N, C-alpha and C positions, 0 to 999 in steps of 0.2 A: 504494500500500500504506500502511496505517496505520503511521506511522513515528516511534515514540518510543523513545528509547534503553533505557528500563527495561522495555520489552516485547519486547526482542530475546533470542533464544537463540543463544549463540556457541559452545556445545559441539558440535563436529563429530559426535561419537558420538551425542549426543541427536538431532541433526538426521537422521543416517543411520537411526537406529532408528525415528524418526517416519515417514520416507518408507517404510520397510519395513512398518510397521504399517498405514499408510493408502496403499496403492499405487495406488488407483483415482483417477488424476489427471485434473483438468480441464485439457485441452490446448487452447490458444487461439492464434490468429494473425489475419492479415488477408489478404483475397483481392486480386485484381488491381485491384479498384475500391475498395480500402480499406474494405471491409465486414468487420466482425468475423465470425469463424467459430470454432466450438468443438466438441469432442467429449470424451467421457470414456473413458479406457482404462487398463488396468493396466500399469504400467511398473516398471522395476527400475533402481536406481542402482548403477553399477559403476565400478571403477577400471580403466582401460585405457591402458597405456603412459604412466602418469603423469597421465592425464586422467580427469576424472569424466564419465561418459556415462549417459544414460537409454536403455533399450531397450524396444521394444514393437512392436505391429502395429496397423494399421487397415485398413478396407475400401478398395479402390481406387475411383477415380472418384467419390468423394463430394465435397461442397463443401469439406470440410477438407483432403482429399488434394490437390485441385487448388490450394487456397490455399497449402498448404505447399510445393508444387512451385514456385509463383510467388514466395513470400516465405519464406525459410528461417528467419526469426526467429520463435521460438515461446516461449510461457510455459506452464509446467506448474504448476498449483496443487494442493497436497496439503492437504486440510482434515481436521482431526481433530474430536474431541468439542467441543461448545460448549453454553453454558447461560446463561440469564437470571440476573442478579444484582440483587436488589432494593436500592434505596437505603435502605430501612428497616432493612437489616442493618448499616449503618455506625454508627460511634460518634456521628456526626451524621446522624440519619435524614432531615433536610431536605436531601437530596442526590439529584440525578437518578440513576435506575437505569442499568445498563449491561449489557453482554454480555461474558462471558469466552469465549475460544476460542484455538485453536492452528492455525497455518497456516504452510506453507513454500511459497515461490514460487521456482521455478527457471527462469531464462532460459537459452536456448541456441540453437544452430544445428542444424537438423534435416537429416539425410541419409538418403535411402531406400536400403535395402540391396539387394544382388543376390539373385536368386531362391534361390541356393544357401544364403544365410544365413538365409532365412526359417525353414527347418526348425529351425535352432539356437535361434532366438528362441521358436518355438512349443514346442519341447521344454523349454526353460528355464521358460517360463510355466506349462505344465501340471504339471511336476514341482514347481514352487514351491507351487502351490495344492493339490497333492495330498500335501504334506508330504514330498517327495522319495521317495514310494513308487513305485518303478519297476515294480511289478507291478499298479498300478491300471489298470483297463481303459480309463480315459479319458485317460491320458497320451499324448503325441504318438506315441511309437514303437509303442504298442499299438493304435492306431486302424487301421481297414481301409485298405489302400492306395488303393482306388478313391475312398473318401471324402476322403482327404488330397489326392489329385490334383485333385479337383473343387473343394474349398474353397480350396486354396492359390492357385488361379488368380485368386481374387477378392480376395485380401488382399496387403498388402505390409508388410515389416518396416522399422523405422526405428531410427536411432541419433541421439540429441541430445547434442551436445557441450556441456557445461555451461559457461556464461560467467559466471553470477552466481547466488548463492543468497541469498535474503533470508527473514526470518522475522518472524512476530508470534506470540508466546506471551503473550497478554494475560490475565494471571492475578492481577490486583489488586495488582501489585507497588508501585503508587503509593499504596496505602492505609496507614493507621497500623496498628500491631500489633493493637489491639483489634478494629478492623474486619476485618482479615485473618483472624484466628482465628474470628470470628463467621461470616464468609462460608464458611469451611471447614465449620463446624458445620452451617450451614443447607444447604449443598450436599450434605453427607453424607446428609441426610434426603431428598434428591430422587431422581430416576430415575438410570439408568445414566450418562447424560451428566454430570449434576451430580456424581455420585460420582467419576467419572474426573477431572473438573476439580479437585475437592477434593483428590484424591490427588496431582495434579501440584502444587497449591499447597502441600501439606504437605511435599513434597520440598524446596521452596525456602524454607520458613519460617525455618530456623536461619540460613541465609545472609543473608536479608533483615533479620532481627531477632535478631542474635547475643546481645543482652543479655537476651533473654526466655527463655533456656533454663531 
């Protein structure tokens, strides 16, 4: 991971909200022959008995399912908005360009749940993405029983006990005040990704440059 102290996010609430906003995680590990495997799945960060855990589900008997059965160590990567930052926007324009982005890496130990727990995970997942609308026809409890029985045989729920959380919120924190404000201005004129990064930079401006209020 890109590991510079001024690009770290230490606020636990900010990290929690980031994971909730970008729940479609890149889940990766290694199989029995040390070959990398990966999948992308929606997961949820919860507190359970004083521990942080991620919950989700995957299809059975895939390469990643077999790999996680063999090696319980996994990495979940949550990636947010990102954008190009031109070196011409700096106070010294003879500077290489870069990329601003936000990412949370969560390491943990995966455990596959019993069949009885699968329904709870599917219920939580469907309700979450339907805005907790229990009357939606697509939430787990409202799906046809025959369909649920057939599909549930092919998937398995998991729980990842979190062992480490690391972050990169690379938002030009190492630039001077003039460059920082000009980057915000330029990104505000860009697409949605640029505008989101600009807004995140704006949140940090006063703390980074307290004398420029």
